[in-house]
C-alpha positions in Angstrom: -6.8 -6.1 -18.4 -5.4 -5.7 -15.0 -4.9 -2.4 -13.1 -2.2 -1.4 -10.7 -4.4 0.5 -8.3 -3.8 -1.3 -4.9 -1.4 -3.8 -3.4 -4.6 -5.5 -2.1 -5.2 -6.7 -5.6 -1.9 -8.7 -5.7 -0.5 -11.6 -3.8 2.9 -11.2 -2.1 4.3 -13.7 -4.7 3.2 -11.4 -7.5 4.7 -8.3 -5.9 8.0 -10.2 -5.4 8.1 -11.1 -9.1 7.8 -7.4 -9.9 10.7 -6.5 -7.7 12.8 -9.3 -9.3 11.9 -7.9 -12.7 12.8 -4.4 -11.7 16.2 -5.6 -10.5 16.7 -7.4 -13.8 15.8 -4.2 -15.8 18.3 -2.2 -13.7 21.0 -4.8 -14.4 20.4 -4.3 -18.1 18.6 -7.6 -18.7 15.9 -6.0 -20.8 14.5 -9.0 -22.7 10.9 -9.3 -23.8 9.6 -7.5 -20.7 11.0 -4.1 -21.8 9.7 -4.7 -25.3 6.2 -4.3 -23.9 6.8 -0.5 -23.6 8.1 0.0 -27.1 5.8 2.2 -29.1 3.3 2.5 -26.3 1.7 5.7 -24.9 1.2 6.4 -21.2 -1.3 9.2 -20.3 -0.5 10.7 -16.9 -3.2 12.7 -15.1 -1.9 14.7 -12.1 -4.3 16.3 -9.6 -1.3 17.2 -7.4 2.4 18.3 -7.9 5.2 15.9 -8.6 8.9 15.7 -9.1 10.0 12.1 -8.9 6.8 10.5 -10.0 6.4 12.3 -13.3 10.0 12.3 -14.2 10.6 8.6 -13.3 7.5 7.5 -15.3 8.5 9.6 -18.3 12.1 8.3 -18.1 10.9 4.7 -17.9 8.7 5.1 -21.0 11.4 6.9 -23.0 14.1 4.5 -21.9 12.3 1.5 -23.4 10.9 3.2 -26.6 7.5 4.5 -25.3 6.1 7.9 -24.9 4.1 9.8 -22.2 1.6 12.6 -22.1 1.3 14.7 -18.9 -1.9 16.4 -18.0 -2.3 18.7 -14.9 -5.9 18.9 -13.7 -7.0 22.5 -13.3 -3.9 23.6 -15.0 -3.6 22.5 -18.7 -6.9 20.6 -18.5 -10.4 20.9 -17.0 -11.2 20.4 -13.4 -12.6 16.8 -13.1 -15.6 15.6 -11.1 -15.6 12.0 -9.8 -18.9 11.9 -7.8 -21.9 10.3 -9.5 -25.3 12.0 -9.6 -24.0 15.5 -8.8 -25.2 18.7 -10.4 -22.0 20.0 -12.0 -22.5 23.7 -11.5 -19.2 24.3 -9.7 -15.5 24.3 -10.7 -15.5 20.9 -12.4 -16.3 21.1 -16.1 -15.9 17.4 -17.0 -16.7 14.1 -15.4 -14.3 11.2 -15.1 -17.1 9.1 -16.8 -16.2 10.9 -20.0 -12.6 11.8 -19.4 -11.4 8.3 -18.6 -12.8 6.5 -21.7 -11.7 9.4 -23.9 -8.1 9.3 -22.6 -8.2 5.5 -23.0 -8.6 6.0 -26.7 -5.4 8.1 -26.9 -3.1 5.9 -24.8 -2.3 2.3 -23.9 -2.5 3.0 -20.1 -3.6 5.7 -17.8 -1.7 6.8 -14.7 -3.4 8.9 -12.0 -2.0 10.9 -9.1 -4.5 12.3 -6.5 -4.0 13.0 -2.8 -6.3 12.5 0.1 -8.6 15.4 0.9 -7.8 15.0 4.7 -11.4 15.8 5.6 -13.0 12.4 6.1 -10.9 9.3 6.9 -13.6 7.0 5.5 -13.7 8.8 2.2 -9.9 8.8 1.9 -9.9 5.1 2.6 -12.5 4.5 -0.2 -10.1 6.0 -2.8 -12.9 7.3 -4.8 -11.0 9.2 -7.5 -8.5 6.5 -8.6 -11.3 3.9 -8.4 -13.5 6.0 -10.6 -10.8 6.1 -13.3 -10.4 2.3 -13.0 -14.1 1.8 -13.3 -14.5 4.0 -16.4 -11.2 3.5 -18.3 -10.9 0.9 -21.0 -7.1 0.5 -20.6 -5.0 -0.4 -17.5 -4.9 2.3 -14.7 -1.8 2.8 -12.7 -1.9 4.4 -9.2 0.8 7.2 -9.0 -0.4 7.9 -5.4 -3.9 8.0 -4.3 -5.8 8.9 -1.2 -5.0 5.6 0.4 -2.0 4.0 -1.2 1.2 4.7 -3.1 2.0 1.2 -4.5 4.7 2.4 -6.9 6.6 3.9 -4.0 6.1 0.8 -1.9 7.6 -1.4 -4.6 10.6 0.9 -4.9 11.1 0.8 -1.1 11.1 -3.0 -1.2 13.6 -3.0 -4.0 15.9 -0.7 -2.2 15.9 -2.7 1.0 16.5 -5.9 -1.1 19.5 -4.3 -2.8 21.1 -2.7 0.3 20.6 -5.5 2.8 21.0 -8.5 0.3 17.5 -9.7 0.9 14.4 -8.8 2.8 13.1 -11.9 4.6 13.5 -11.7 8.3 14.8 -8.2 8.2 13.5 -5.7 10.7 11.6 -2.9 9.0 10.6 0.1 11.1 8.3 2.9 10.0 8.7 5.9 12.3 6.3 8.9 12.3 8.0 12.3 12.2 6.6 15.8 12.7 5.7 18.1 9.8 4.8 21.7 8.9 1.3 20.6 7.8 -1.0 17.6 7.7 0.0 15.0 5.1 -1.8 11.8 3.8 -1.2 8.3 4.9 -0.7 6.7 1.4 3.1 6.4 1.6 3.3 4.8 5.1 0.4 2.5 4.1 2.2 1.2 1.1 5.6 1.0 2.9 4.0 -1.2 5.5 2.2 -3.4 3.0 5.4 -3.8 0.9 7.5 -4.7 3.8 5.0 -7.3 5.0 4.7 -8.8 1.5 8.5 -9.0 1.5 8.6 -11.1 4.6 10.1 -8.5 6.9 9.4 -8.1 10.6 7.4 -4.8 10.6 7.1 -2.2 13.4 5.2 1.0 13.1 6.1 3.7 15.6 4.0 6.8 16.1 2.6 9.0 18.9 -0.9 8.4 20.3 -3.5 9.7 17.9 -1.6 9.0 14.7 -3.0 5.6 13.9 -2.9 4.3 10.3 -5.9 2.8 8.6 -6.9 -0.4 10.4 -7.7 -2.3 7.2 -4.2 -1.7 5.9 -2.6 -2.8 9.2 -4.7 -5.9 9.3 -3.6 -6.9 5.8 0.0 -6.2 6.6 -0.2 -8.3 9.8 -1.8 -11.1 7.8 1.0 -11.0 5.3 3.7 -11.0 8.0 2.0 -13.9 9.7 2.0 -15.8 6.4 5.7 -15.2 6.0 6.5 -16.2 9.6 7.4 -12.6 10.5 6.1 -10.3 13.2 4.0 -7.1 13.1 3.9 -4.6 15.9 2.7 -1.0 16.6 4.4 1.0 19.3 4.6 4.5 20.8 8.3 4.1 21.8 10.2 5.5 18.8 13.7 5.1 20.3 13.3 1.5 21.1 11.8 0.7 17.7 14.6 2.6 15.9 17.3 0.8 17.8 16.0 -2.6 16.4 15.8 -1.5 12.8 17.7 -2.9 9.8 15.7 -0.5 7.6 14.3 2.7 9.1 11.6 4.4 7.1 10.9 7.9 8.1 7.5 9.5 7.2 5.1 12.2 8.4 1.4 11.9 8.3 -1.5 13.8 9.9 -3.9 12.7 12.6 -7.5 11.8 11.5 -8.7 13.3 14.7 -7.4 16.7 13.6 -8.7 16.7 10.0 -10.0 20.1 9.1 -8.2 21.7 12.1 -4.9 23.0 10.7 -3.9 25.1 13.8 -4.5 22.1 16.1 -2.6 19.9 13.8 0.4 22.3 13.7 0.3 22.5 17.5 0.4 18.7 17.7 3.4 18.6 15.4 5.2 21.1 17.7 4.3 19.0 20.7 6.0 16.0 19.1 9.0 17.9 17.6 11.4 15.5 19.4 10.3 12.7 17.0 12.4 14.4 14.3 14.9 11.8 13.2 18.6 12.5 13.9 21.8 10.4 13.4 21.2 9.0 16.9 18.1 7.2 15.6 20.1 5.3 13.0 22.0 2.1 14.1 25.5 1.5 12.7 24.2 -1.1 10.2 20.8 0.5 9.6 19.8 2.1 6.3 17.4 5.1 6.4 14.7 5.6 3.8 12.3 8.5 3.0 10.1 8.9 -0.1 11.0 12.6 -0.7 10.4 15.5 -0.7 11.6 15.9 2.9 11.7 19.1 5.0 15.2 19.2 6.5 15.5 19.9 10.2 11.7 19.4 10.6 11.2 15.7 9.6 14.9 14.6 9.4 17.9 16.5 10.7 20.7 17.5 8.2 23.1 15.1 9.9 20.9 12.1 9.2 20.0 13.0 5.6 23.7 13.6 4.8 24.8 10.4 6.6 26.1 7.6 4.3 23.5 5.3 5.9 20.8 7.4 4.2 19.7 5.8 0.9 17.0 8.2 -0.2 18.6 8.9 -3.6 19.0 5.2 -4.5 15.4 4.8 -3.3 14.2 7.6 -5.7 16.1 6.0 -8.6 14.4 2.7 -8.0 11.1 4.3 -8.7 12.1 4.3 -12.4 13.0 0.6 -12.4 10.0 -0.6 -10.4 7.6 1.5 -12.5 9.2 0.1 -15.7 8.4 -3.4 -14.3 4.8 -2.4 -13.5 4.4 -0.8 -17.0 5.8 -4.0 -18.5 3.3 -6.1 -16.7 0.2 -4.0 -17.4 1.1 -3.5 -21.0 2.1 -7.0 -21.8 -0.6 -8.8 -23.8 0.2 -12.1 -22.1 -0.1 -10.8 -18.5 
């Protein structure tokens, strides 16, 4: 049994094989891989809202003859506790120690979505909720976005660049920070950077001072870039970075220095409002990506989102194909 919890658990070669499989599935080459989903049940547990993630997983399961069950924690199911040794006299009525093995009896895989708390950077990096599910489940666990990573999104990002630019190796992939209306987690930019590095792209991360990503994530990405003969850089010069991009990834995230300080975080976003991406940031042969949802005219201007160089809808579609590939791998008895 192998989980899909973190890209750290996979080698770049294995990740590339998943992208190749996703492209084959999209082309209609279903074969034995798609058969792994037939008659299977995926149990999805959401601690947070979703549009693309839930729909794309359900569509992948249905498309290849499987079924999915969706549970919303605190909505149509109990609040869940993940900490060990606590006195459960608060809102949580059930512990993951019981919930994960029980749900494992009902389905062939568990998929979990849980966001960062944005209170303690070390706790977010430890990814305690998703790892608690992985520890106590008896079937494969799939990360539908956690406190630290969004590996499904990262694989779809890789696939989209591969399609649009006819390959990834040696391409210039730039992740640019953008302002927001509230603090957001770092899971998406973390996985975008890891995926781009695993794909052999030259990676640049542009952000204002104080918006550093997790050092462990950046170290792994830099190592993968080096192994592929590519470069890895971090800069505070957004304009210069964007001008060099073949693929421009726009994403907002909060500052760890401002965790628990919403007013100060909002003031910081206003101070860097000129980091909003406009058509001027996109080169003539650049493609622009964003994971969605996106706040128009806060994160990205209308003119950039409506530009033909923007590929966010194709990117969202590719969530379904890459997740079908992931499901095929974790559900295949030979993998």
